[in-house]
Each structure stands twice: as structure tokens, then as C-alpha cells.
N, C-alpha and C positions, 0 to 999 in steps of 0.2 A: 543818590537817596538808598537808603537802607532797605533792609526788607521788612514787609508788613507781617502782621500775625499769621495770615494765610500762607505765607511764603515758607513758614518753617513747619517742618514735619518731625515727629517724635523719631529719634534714631539718627537724624543727620549729624554729620561729624565735620568739624571745621578745624583746620590748623592755622594758626596766627603765624606771622613773620617772627623771627627771632631777634634776641636783642641781648648784648653783653653787659653785665652788671660791672660798673666801673668804680674806681676809687672815687671819682667825682660823684656819683650816685650816692655813696655811703656818707661823704663829708656834707652833701647838699641836705640829705635826708636827716642828719643828726642835727643840722641848724635849723632846719624847718621844724622838725618834731620836738627838739630840746632833748633828745635820748642821746646822751653822750657816754652810754655804758661802755666800759672800757673793752668789752667783748668784741664791739664793732669798731672802736677808734684807737686802740692801743695794741699795736703789734707785739710789743713785749708781753704785756698781760695775757693777750689771747693765746700766744705760744705756749703758755703753761696750762691751758684748758684741755679738756678732751679733743677739742676740734684741732688744736695745734696752730691755729692762725685765725685772723679775724674773720668773722661772720658777718654777712649783710643783715641788717634790720629785718625781721620776719614781714613787717608791713611793707618793706620795699618790693618784696615779692608779690603781695596782694596788689600793690600800686601798679606794678609793672604789668600785671595781668589785666587791669582795666585798660591800661594803655594799648597793650598788645591786641585786646579784643577790639578797642576803638580802630586800630589800624586795619581790620578786616573790612571795614565799611559796612557791615552787617546791620548796625543799629544807627548808621548816620541819619538823623532826622526823623527816625521813627520811634525812638525810645522817648517814653513819657517820664519814666522814673525808675530807679533802683529800688526794688521793694525790700530785698532781703539778701543777706550773705551768710553762708555758713562755710567756715575755712578752717582747714587743718594744715599745721607746719609739720612736715612729714621728715625732711632732711634740711641740712643747712645749705645756704646759699653763699658762696664764696666769691669775694672779688675776682673777676675774670671769668667767671662761669657765664656761658651763653644759654639762654632760656628761650623756650616757646610755650604756647599754651595749646593743648588739645581740647577741644569743647564739643560737646555733644548734647542735643536737645533731649531732655529727660521726660518733659511732660509740657503741656500747653492746654490753656482753657480760656475760655472768653469769659469776661466779667459781665456783671449785672447791667453796667453801663454800656450803651452803644458805643461801637468804634475803638473799644479796647480789648485787649487780650493779654494774658500773662504767659511768659515764656520761662522755664526753668531749664538752665544749662548746668550740666557737670563739667567742671573744668579740672585740668590737671595741668600743672605748671611743670614742664620737664626740662633737665638740664642737658648739657651737650653729650653726656654719657647715656642718655636715655632714661634717667632716674627721675621718678617723680619726687620733687622737692616740695611742693604744696598742692592741695587740692581742696575742692568743695564744690559748692552750688550757688550760682547768682540767679536770683529771681528777678525779672524785670517787666514792666508794664511798657507794652508797645501799642502802636496804632494799628488798627485793622485798615484794610484797604477802603478808599473813598467809595461811596455807592454811586 
């Protein structure tokens, strides 16, 4: 079972497991989203861009953050809803990059309805070189401890 509202404290920091972004991730995401921009799927085209090689779709990073967050178990069975995301794409993610997320609780408050609280997390997606590639905030509605 995940953590309840009362278990979170402002300032708490969590690090997720890491994951390598693969060729398969990019191909599957292109098929799922329909985004076949040559920057993502055409090595020859991408070589002529300022990046010099293909770049993973930005939404792959955001999607991976949600999965890495889930792998922590912090929200298993206690999340009621994702309420808001504010997200920035800071640097490219390349095939072969290994990323993890650093998450910190930036605020929390109870709602007007009993048994619910809102947790805001600041999240940084970090590559194998320690560089932040994406960052933002997730606001989630979570259960309070049963009385």
C-alpha cells in the first residue's frame, strides 16, 4: 500500500529507480502517438539538426516519469486522481540515455471533502550525467488515513 496524505511531509525527497530509453521506446511511442517527426525516427535527418542525432519524443520523458514514480510504490492504492501537471523540456533525451527522477514534496493541503488531501511534488528527470532533462510539478489527490 502506498503512503497516505499524513505520511507525506513538505521537503521530503524521493529518488526513483532508473531506466534506459531504448530504440524500442521511440518506435513504440511513434506508433502509439502517430508522431513520426523525422527528428525522432530518421537518423539521417536528425544528424543534420543541432542535436546531431535522433532525440526521444518529449512526451516519452514525461511518460517515463509517471512510470518511475509508480515504481517507488509511494502512491500504490492511495492515489485518487492526477489533478495537474506543469512540465518543462530542458534538454534532449537521446536513445541510450539512462534517467531517473528526483521528487520532493513542495506542498500539501487537505481538501474540503473528508478523507482527501492534495500533494504537490517537484520533479526533476535526470540523465546519467546528472543533467536535468525535464522538470516540473505533479499535483495529486490522495487518500487520508482511515479513521
